[in-house]
N, C-alpha and C positions, 0 to 999 in steps of 0.2 A: 740359354743355359740357366739364367737366373730364374726363369719361370719354372723350369724343371726342378730346380733345387727347392723353390718355394712350394711347389706342388708336393714333392717328396716330404718336406718338413711338415706340411699340413696333414698329410696322411699319417705320418708317425705320431703327431700330436693327437690326432683323432683316435688312432688305435690305442694309444696309451690311456686316453680318457675313457674309452669304452672298457678297457681291462680294469681300470681303477674303480669303475662303477658296476662291475659284474656282481650278480647275486651269488656267484659261486663261493663256497666256503662254509664254515661252521658258525652258526648264529644263535645267540640266546635272545629270547623274547623279554624285553624290558617292560613293555606296557601295551595293553590292548584296551581300546575304548570302543563301545558300541553305543552310538548316540551320545548321550551325556554320561553314561555309566562306565566305570572302570571295571573291566572283567579280565584282568591279567591272569592267565593260568600259572600254576605253581611250577617253577623250574622247567619251563617249556623251551625246547630247542629244535633247530632245523639244521640238517647237513645237506647242502646242495653240491653234488659232486660234478666234476668236469664232464663226465659221460652222460649228463642229463638225468641221472638217477638221484633220488633223495631219500633220506630217512628223517623221522621226527619222533619226539617223545617227551616225557616228563621225567626229569631226573635220570636215574639209571634205567628206566623202563622205556624201551622203544615201542611205540604204538602206531606208527605210520610209516609207509614206504611207497615208492612208485617212481614216476618220472616227472620232471619239470620242463616246461617249455617257455622260452622267452621269444615272443612274436615280434617285439620291437624293443627299442631301448627302454621302454617304460611299461611293459606288460608282462606279467608272470602268471602262468597257469600250472596248477598241480593236477596230476592224473594218478589215481591209485593203482595198486598192483593188479586189479581186475580190469584195468583199462578204462575206468570211469572218470570223467572229468569232474573237478570240484563243482558241486551243484550251484555254488554262487558265482562261478565264473572266475575270470582272471583278476589279479590285483594290478593296480597302477603302482609302479615302483619308482622311488626317488631316493637320493642319498644326500645327507646333510651332516657335516661334522663327524664323518666316520660311521654314522648310523644309517641303517636302511629302513625305509618307511614303505609299508604296504597299505594301500587304500582301496576300498570298494564299498558297494552298498549291499547289505544283507537284510532281507525282509523290510525294505524301506528305510533302514537306518544306516547312517554312515559308520563304517568300521575303519579304524586305524590301528595298525600293528607296528610297533617300534622295536627294532632288533639291533643288537650290537655284536661285533665279532667276539667269539669265545675260543678258548684254548682247550678246555676240558668240559666234560659233562657236568652240569650244575647238579648239586645235591638237593633233593626235595625232602620234606619231612618224612615221607614214606620210606626213603632210603635210610634216614638217620635213626628212626625209631626201631628198626629191626634188631632183635636181640633180647637179652634177658634184663629185666628191670626189677629191682627190689623196692617195694613201697616203704618209705621211711617216715612219711608224715601224711596224716589224713585230717580232714576238717573235724575238729573237736573229737578226735580219736574215734570217729564213728566207722561202722562197718558198711561196706558197699557190696551189693550182690554182684556187681560187675567187676570191681577192682579189689575186693577183699578188705583186709585190715592190715595194719602195720606188720611188716615181716613177710607179707605175701610176695610172690614173685610172678611177674607178668612176662610171659614169653611171647613176643611178637614175631611171628614167622614170616619168611619171605613170600610164602604162598597165600598170603592174606587170611590165614587162620591165626588164632592166638590160643594160648593155654594160660590158665590162672592156677598157680600152685600155691595152695593155702593149707598149711599143716597136713592133715591127712586127706584133704579134699583135692580133687582135680576137676577143673571146669574147662570147657572149650567153647570157641565161638569164632566169629569172623570180624575182620576189621576193614575199614575203608577210610581213605583220606580224600577230603574234598579237593577237587581239581583247581579251585580258584582261591582257596584260603587254607591256612593250616588248621584244619578241623578234623579230628579223629572221631569216628563212630565205631563203637563196639557192640556187636549183636550176639547175644548168648545163643548157643546152638541147642541147649537143653530147655530153656525157658522161653517159650514163644512170646514175642512182644517185649521181652526184656532187653532193652538197648539204651545206650547213653552216648551223648556226643560231648566232646571236649575240645577246647582250644589248646593247641600244642605249643609249648614254649621250650625250645632247645637252645636257649641263648648261653647257657653255661655248660662247660665240658662235662660229659658223663652224668648229666642231670636232666631229668625230664619232668616238666610240670604240666599237669593236665587240669585245666580250669573248666568247670561245668559251663556249658552254653546256656543253661537255665539260670545260673547264678554265678557271676564272675568271682564272688567272694568265696565260693567253695573250690578248693584246689587240692590235688593229690600230688605229692612230690616223690619221685623215684630216683634211685641212683643206679648207674650201670652195674650189673651183677655178673659175676663169673660163675657159671654152673659147675 
């Protein structure tokens, strides 16, 4: 009788332990290292559902989906919607202090992904900059062919296009946010080769600062604008 009780207790503890370390759930990526380099994507997340499907994305943008398989207590493989397995194979999975760790080798380099539980989609700079912004301060009051002059309104659209509204002029172009750092690139649609990149600072409410990647001393300050 005691042996049966001990066996049952062992099974219960084992099941609880497995459930506590399940990769199922909503996870935010905290840090990614490739070799000795840190390559953490901006606002990256994974949702691993109980039915073995998954979704992933950056901020409010979903850009991945498919199925996940756990072959053992420590191996996790992703399969995309076309039925193709991840080209780099499965991750070794471990859990420490409430965080999940994925490890594998890619192109001869060790890769480590650290994730923590999340309750809602993380906001990326790409989500935060969408909208109308009025230019209120420029470097030495100078005019920019991309950003205009003080009083110009920059309309950053959700479809990755932008409009520059400057007095009686209207310009359009395309915008892109770097996946690994808060860097915005604006590319003019009318002037071939006319593009500029900026470091994005959204640390203050309703305020956007764009610092030139060519010179950190040059910055353009915008305030949220109501059209």
